[in-house]
N, C-alpha and C positions, 0 to 999 in steps of 0.2 A: 519535400512534404515528409510528412514524420509520419511512419505506420504505424505509432502509439500516441497519441498526442499531451497526455498529464502526464506528470510528475506529480506521483500519490506519495507521502509521506506521512507518519503517525507513529504514535505510540502507544502500546496494550497490556493496560495492568490487570494485572486478577491473579487467577490461583493455577495451578497446574499448566500450565500454558506448556507447550511443546512445539518448539522451532519446524520438526518435521515435519509433524500434523499438516498446521500452520501452509507450509510448504508444498505440501502435497494436495491441498486444496485448492492452494490457489493456482497449480499445474495441472489439476485435473476442472476446475469450474471457471476459471477469469483468463478472460485473454488480454495478454501483457507479456512484459520483458524486464527481464532488471531487476528481479527478484530479489529483494534481502531480509529475512527472518532473522535475524539478531538478537539474543541475551537472552533470559533464565526463565524459569516458572512463572516468576509474578512482573516480569516487564518483557514485552518485546516490541524492538523497532519495526516499523515493516518500511519499504521504499520501494515502490511497484510502478512500472511506465503502463499506461491501460489510458483506452479511450472510455471505460466506463469506471468512472472512480468512484460513483454510488454505490456499485458492487462491492469494492471493496470496503469502504463504511458499514456497510448494512450486516454483512460477515462477521470485518473485525469487531464491532458492536456486539455480538452474540457471544464472543472472548470476554468480555470483559470491559472495563470502560477504557472509551478508546478519547486519547485528548492531545496536544501539538500536532494538531491538523494541519498539512501540507497540502492544497492541492493548485500545479504550478499549471499552465500553461505552454507547454516546450517549443509548440510553435509558431507563437508571437516571442518567446524569448531569441529564436533564428532571427528573428526581424528585426533583433532589439527595440522589442515593446516591451511594454513592464507584463510580464507573466502570470 
């Protein structure tokens, strides 16, 4: 059984985006692991494992436009099912 079930990925397009600020917010406010927040001040790619992907979407939507959203159930994938 996985501790964090959902692989959550998305892009944030905005202005004055800061990878460090985003990473700090995730560390302090969201439960999960395997965080990647990479990009520049206009586009950030997020990758995060969590049990609450809606909280990731909620926060990221406050930073700019979010798109290319993918949420996969890694527990199902581990069982050979579609995620």
